[in-house]
N, C-alpha and C positions, 0 to 999 in steps of 0.2 A: 502494498499498501504506501507506505513511505515513497518509495522506483513512480509510483504513479503518481504521487505528489510534484513531484520535482520534476517530473514532466511536463502539466498542467502547467505550472511557470516556468518552465522554462518558453514552451509554446506562446504563452501570454510574451513573456517579455522580449520574445523576437519579434514579434511586429507590436511591442510595443517602444522598439525605434521609434515608428512610422508612427503613433497615437493612433491605427489600428485596434480598436478593442472586437472580437472576437466573441459568436457567439456561439452554442453548445456545439453544437452540429459541425458549426469550423473546429471550435477544440479538439473535438475527440479524427476530425479527418486532418489534423497536423501534429496532432500525437506522436511522439517518437518512439511509441511501444503502441504494443497491443492490447485493448483490452475489452475489458463485459460490460455494457449499458450500464447495467445496475450500478457498477462498480465507481463509474467516471462521473455519475449523476452524486453518488454518494457521496464520495472527493471533492467533488467542486464545491456541493452542498458545506461542506466542514470546512475547506477551508474561505466559505464569503464567509461563517460563521464567527470564526477567527480571527476573521479582517486582513485576510494575505492574498487577497483578492478582493476586488467587489462588481457586482453586477448593479448593473443597470437597464433597467426594464429587460430586452430580451441581450442583453453581450455582456459581455465579462471583457474585466484589465485591472490591473498590477495598479489604475489610479482611481480614484475616488471622483470623477472630472466630467462631468454632465457636456461640458464641450465638446469633448473628443466623441458624444455620442452623436448633435449634434451634428458636426463636421461627416462623421461617416454614415452619417444619411443622406447629407447634401451631396456627397462623395458618389453614393453607388447611384441615386438618382442622376445627375450629370451621366453619371455610366453609360448610363443605360441610354443617354442621348449620344455618347461618346462612341460605341459598339455598334448601335447603327448603320453609323457614317462610314465602321474597318467594314463593316459588312462589303461596303460599296468598294472601297478601296478594295479590295480583295481580290472582289469577282474584275477589279481591271489589272490589276497586277499579276492575277496569274496569269494573263495574254501575254507576257514577255515573256523571250527565249528563254528554257535552257529551267526555267522557274518551275519545281514539281511542287512544291505548298505553302503557303504563306498562314502566319499566324501570330494573335495579336501575345504580347509578351507585356515586361512590365506594371504596372500597378493598375494599368485598365486591367489586365489577367486577372486581378484581386476584386475588380468589380468595384473602382475609385478612379475618379478623375475631380479634377479642381476646373479651376478658370485657364491655368497656364497648362495644362496636360497636355503631354503626343499623343500620337498611335505608333508604340513601341510595338515595328514588327522582327519578329523570327519566320527567316527565308533559309527554304530548301530547296536545292540545284540541283539540274543533272549533274552526275561524276566528270570532273574536269574540266567544268564550262561554267560555274562557278566566275570567276573575275569577270569575263562575260558579260552575265549575267547581270551581275552588281552595276557595274561600269553600265548598259543601259540603263539598266534604272533607275539609275543618282542621274545621267544624262537627264533621263525624263523630269529630275526629281529637282533638277536645278529650273526649268517650268514652270515649277509652281509659287516658288518665290515669288512670280510675276503676278500672281493674282492671292496672293498669302495665305498659301493651302501647307506649306509646307510643314506646319505640324500635323497632318493627313500621314505625313509619309515616312516614319525613322525608320528607316531599313536599316538597322544597327547590328543585326544578329545574324551570319551567315552560314552555311553548312552543305554542303554536297554528301552525298549519297553514298559518297563512298567511305565517308566519317562522320557515322551520325552518332556515337556515345558521344555525349559530354563529357570530355577531361576531368576536367574539375570536379573532385567530387567531393558535397556538404553542405552543410543543410537549405545554406544561399542560391548556391546551384539546384539541388532536389526539389526547392519551392517553389522555384521560378521553373524547370520540364513541368514538375506535374499541374500546373497554374495554367501552360500556355493554353491558347483560347483555339484549336484550329481554324482555319475559313477554306479551305481550300486546298484538296489533292489531301485523300482521305489513306490511297496509299500508302503516300509520303510517311503521315503523321502512324501509324501502323508499324513503320519499318522505321522509325525513328526514338518511338513511344516501348517495343520490342529492343531495343538498341543499348536504351537507357534503364532498362528493371531497376538495376541499382538503388537506385530510385526506391524504392519498399523498403532498403536496409534506414534510410530514415524519416520517412512515410508509410509504414506499413498501412496504414487505414484508407490513403489516397487514389482511386480508381481515372486513371489522364483519360480525360474525355475526345477520344475518336469520335465519336458517334460524328462530333460536331462541321465536321469537315465533310463538303463536299469535293465528291469525285472528279477527275480532272477534264476538259473536253477541249476538243480537238479544236484549234484553228488557225485559221487557213494563213498568215502571215506567218504565226509565231516555225511552225513547220517547215514553210520554208527557210526562214532565216538559220533555223538549227541543219537542215538537209546543206546550206553552201558551207555552215562553219565545221561541220563531220568530217573534217581531214585534217591534214598536214598541217596548212593554212592555220587555219582555227587555233589550231594547239600553240602554234606561236604567237597569236595572237596573244592567247589564255596567257600565256608564261609570262608576253608581256607586260599586262595592265595589272599583272600581280604587283613586279618588279618596279614598278611607279606609283601604282598607288601607296607600295608598304615603303617606297621613299617618302613621296609628298608626307604621307601619316611621323613617318619618320623624323623630319621638321618643322613639322608640328609639334611633337612631343617636347624635345628640343628643349621648342621659344617654352614651351610648359602653358602651350596659349589653351585656354579654357574652354568648356561648351557652355550652352545656355542655365547649367544644372550648380554650376561650378567646376567641372571634376574637370584636372588634366586629361587633354584632346589626346587623344593615343590609339593602337589600333596593334592586336594581334592577328597576325596576317601569315597564312599557307597556303597548299595549294589546295585546301581542301575546306581551309575558314574564314572569315572575315570577323574581328568581333571586339567589343570594347576589350582596352587590354587588362585580366583580372588585377591588377596591380593599383589601376588608378583606383577601382570599386570596391568587386565583390573583397578583394583579399581587406580594405581597409574594415570593409563593413563587419565581416566574422570576425575581427580581431575588436569588433563596437561589441562586438553582443558578446564574446565573452569574456571581456572584461567585466560589461553591464551581468550577465550571468553568476563568475565564481561570488562577488561576495554574495550579489541575491541569494543565494543560496545557501553561501554559510550561514545566512541572516536565519534563510526559512526553515535549515533544519534545525536550530536551536528549537525551534518553536512549533515545527512538526516533526521532529520526533521524538 
C-alpha cells in the first residue's frame, strides 16, 4: 500500500510541474504501477483525508488551489476548439510526399490549450525519405507566416519507418508517446506503438489510441513526386538536405538562439529522425521532476509510512 501511495504522489507531482490537476481516471492511467480500482480509490481517499493531496471538485492535486482547476477547465475547452483545427491540418499534411503518419503531441495531446498554444505535430515518414518530406513541409510552413497560421503547423518531431522506437526511455518520453493523438496513418501508428511497447514499463495502465487515426489514402501528386524520387538521385537529395539542415541548426544552437518558449533552439538530426535536442528540454525536465520528487517523497514517507 505504501508503494501505491508513493505512486499516486509521484503521478500528481509530475503533472504539478505544469499546474495540471488530474481526475481519478487520469491518476489511474498515469500510475507507474498496476493496481485494483478498489485499492486506488481507498488510497486516494486516505491521502485526501491526511491532506497529503487535495480534492477540488473531480480533480486531485498536490496544491489546494482553485485557480489551477479553473485554468484546467478553460484549457480543456480551448483544446476542443484547437483539436478541430488540428484534424484539418492533418488531412492536409498527410498529402505531402513520403508522409505516412500525422499525430498531435505536446500540451494539446493532454487536452490542454491556451491563447498562446501551438499545434505540435509528430510525423512518421517513409524509410530513408524523412528529409525530403521535412523540407517540403517546412517550405510550405513558410507560406503560413503570410497568413499568420504558422502556429497551426509546428512540425517539430519526425521519425521514419526504419527507426520507430524512441531511443530515450523515461517517464517524460513514455507520457509523450502514450498521449499522442494519431490523426492520419493508422498503419504507421500501429507499427509505431508496437515498436514502443516499452512504455508499459512506465505506464502499465495506459492504452494507446491507434483507433483515432484514419487510414492513408492515395493522392496522385504525392504518388508522382515519390515515383520521381525513388532512385539514386532521390537518395542523394535526401542526404544533402539532412546535412544542410543539420548545419543550419547547429549554428542556431551555437548562437544560443531561443524559440518562442524561451528554450535554446537545437535539433538532434540523423538519417532516421529530426527532433528537438533532448539536452535542451527533456533532460532538464526530468532533472526538475526528480529534484521535486525526492524531498517530496521523503516528507510524505514520514507521514504515510
